N, C-alpha and C positions, 0 to 999 in steps of 0.2 A: 391916356385920357379913358376912361370910363365910358362905355359906347352907353346910347341916348336909353337903349331900350333895358340895358342892364339898371341906368341909376332908377327908370318910371317903376320897376320892378321890387326894389329896395323902397321904394317910397308906398308902394302899394300895400306890401308885407307893413312897413314899417306903422302906416295909418289905421289895417285893418286890425292890428293886434292891441295898439293903444284903445282903438274905439271897444273892444269887448272887456278888456282889462277895466275901462271905467266902471265897467258893470260888474266887476268880480266882488262887491260886497255883498251881493245877492247869493256868495257862498257861503257867509257864518249862519245866515238863516235855514240853507239846505242842510248844513250840519246837524243843526240844533233839529231838526225836521227828524233826521235820522235816530238821534240821540233820542227821542223823543220815541220812535217808532220802536228802537230798542229796548228801552224802559218798558214797554206796554208790553211787547213777545215775554218779557221774563217775569211780569208781573201776571200774565196770563196762562202760563205754565205749572203746572201742576207741583206742589211744594217736592223737593228730594228728586226731583226730573231731570232729566239735561238735554239738551237738544241735540239731535242725532248729527255726528261729523257729517258736513258734505263733503262726499269722494268726487273727484274728476276721472276721468274716462280715457283712457290711454287711447284707446281707436277712435273716439270722439275727437281728442285733440289733436291727434296726426294728420287724422283728416281735414279738418279745418286750418290746419297750418298749409297743408298741400292746396287745398283751395286759395288758401289766400294769397300764395305765391303764382298760382293759374290766373287769378283775376289782378293781377298785380302786372303780368305778362299782357293783357288787355290794353293796357295805355301805351303803350309803343306801339303795339301793333294799330292800336286806334290813329297813332300819328303818321305813321305810315301812310294807311290807309286815306286820312284825311290829303296828306300830304300829295298824291296822286289824282285828287281831285280837284287840284286851283292850278293855277298856270302855274310855269315851273320857275317864273320868276319870284315866286311867293311863297313857295314849297318847304323852306327851311321857317321861314316866320309862322306858316301855318303848324309845322311837326312841335316848334317852340313853345306853342301855346298849352299842347297838352303835356310836353317833359317836363313844363318849369310849374304844375300845377300838382307833380308828383313832390317837389320841394314845397312848396307853399301849402300844399292841404296837410301835408305832414306834419308842419310844425302847427297849424291854426286845430288842427284835431288834437295833436298832444295839448295845446294852451287851454280851450275849453270846448273845440269841435264835440267832441265824445260826452263828455260833462250836458252839454246843451241837448243832447241829443236823445241820452241814453239816463239821467240822472234826474230822479222826480224833482218837480216846484212847480214854478208858473207855467204862464203858457208857453213861456220862452223855455223851459224845460230848468235844471238847474245846476249851480256851479260847484257842487261839491266834489267833484271828481276832477276840477282844473288843473293840470298840471301834472295830471295820472296821478292825482294825491289817491290813496287808497285803493288803486288799482294793480292786483298782483295775482297772484297763484291761485288764491280760491274764486268760484265760481260767483259773477253779482248777486246781491243779495234782493233783485227783482225778478229772478227767475228766467231773464233771457235767454242764458244758454245755462243750464243747471250743472252741465256737466262736464264743461273745459273750463279751463281757470280765464279770469275775467280779461286778463292780458291779451289772451290770444281771441278772444271774442273782440275785443277793442282792435287789435290788427285787422282780422277779418273785415269787419264793419269800416275799415280806414281803406280799405281796398277800393271799394265800394263809392266812399266820400271823393276819392280821386278821381274814380273813372266819370264820375258823374257830370260835374263841371267840364268836362274832356268832352263828353257827346253833345253837349250845345254846339262845339266847332263845327260838327257837321252828322250827317244820317246815313242810314240805309235806304232801302227804298221797300215799298209792297203798294198792294192793291189801294187802300185807303189813304196811304200815304203818298201815292203818285198822285189820286185825285188832288190831297189837300196840298201838295207842293204846285202843283201847275194849276188848278182852278182858282184855289183859294187865296194866291198869292200875288196873280196877276187881275184877280178881281180887286184887291184891295190894295193893292202896288205896294207891299212892305218889300223893306229890304235884307233879303235872308239867305247868300248866296250859296250856303251847305244846305238849304232846308232843313235846320234842326226843326225850327217852332213845327212846320209841315209835318215832319218824321215823327216825332215825340211830345209835341204837343199834343195833335191832332190823334195820334196811334196812342198817345197814353191815356187821351179822356176817354175814345171808344171803349178801347181794354178795359178799363178802371169802371163805365157804364155796363160792359158787357157782363161785368164779373155778377154783378146783381141778378142777373139773367139766368146763366150758367152754373152758379156755385152750388155745391153740395157737398154734403157732412160725409160723402162715401170716401170722396179724396181728403178732406179733413173733418174729422171728427170734430174738432173744438172750434170751428167756423159754423156758417149759417146757409139755410137754402136758399137758394135763388126764385125767379118767376118762376123756371120752368118746374121747379120744383115745390110749387105750392106756398111760395113765402113772397108774394109782391111788398113788403115790406124792406125788403133786400135791397130791391131795386130802387126806391126812393133813399134809402141809404146812403147808397153809392153816389148817387145824382147828387146829394148835399156836397157829401163829400168833396165831388169832382168842383162843384163851386166855390166853396172852401178855398180850395188848393188853387184854384184859377185867381181869386181874390188875392188870397195871401201873396201867391207870386208876384202878382201884378204889381202890388204894393211894392214888396221888397225888391222887385227889378228897379222899379222907376227909382227908389231910394238909392240902390248900388251904381244905377247908372249916371245919377246926378254926382253920386261921389266920386266915380272913376273921371267924370267929364271934369271936377274941378281937379282934379290931381294932374292928370296926366293926358286928358280930351280923349274923344272916343274914336276919333281916327287920324292918321297922320297926315301932314299935307299933300295937297294935288301932286305937286312933283314928288315926293317920295312915293306916292301911290304910284303914279306912270311909272318910275326907274324900278319899283318891286321892293318888296317887304325885305327881302334876303340881302339886297345891297345896301337899300338906304338905312335900314335899321341894324344890320348883322354883320354889313362888311364882307361879304362872301358869297357864293351863290351855290345853289344845289345842286346842279346839273355842271359839268363841264364836255362839253360835246365838241370842243374845237379839235381838230385832227392834230 
């Protein structure tokens, strides 16, 4: 008999993949847009001239691949870290929530995630690189990483796509985060057992806003100065971006919560919760402390 948890995971993968595949007709429009851009570049080029060949840098590529491997190791490390933060009867369930993301996000990233994130298109991005179509040994045409193969750049970004949802499972601590996890959670009474919102939500908000205060072109010449360097407009820009991100995240989270609730439910039965997720959902225990 297939475990209940496995059936739930299979249904989530199937439904989420079908949902985005329904949107795939947008891919045709994006490909037409790229073709039009290519024709415009050729027409603008002087007659008799040819575009210089784009060369990849072996050092940049090697370091990017090494960095990808190091970031990938963060996900199992995060699983072990969060597994140690919960009661021993739930350690396997907590760890599996991180490990399953390696498989789930990798498939979705190849199907549509990378394309939606980096291909030009509408507000949602484009589908021109769906199924990694056109993603090969040459650098991407938009200049995200002009000295490495686009396939390597895609793999590097995949590592962060994997660990980002895994971070929602729990958090580390700090001064601002300790305040948010202790005061804010108690004040509003929301359920966040591993303080993901208090750490990443509040911490990310504070960091994004303070970027508009401390940003300087000395660190990044392609960026802009912040409030402390004579540009208060950047603080306004950062604040607007934070508000837009909160609104987008709230709406999309609500939609995803409703979808998950309809498919598998948001929590297990009370009896299973008391017994522990390791035993009730996985049929085994994370620790064997019997003499």
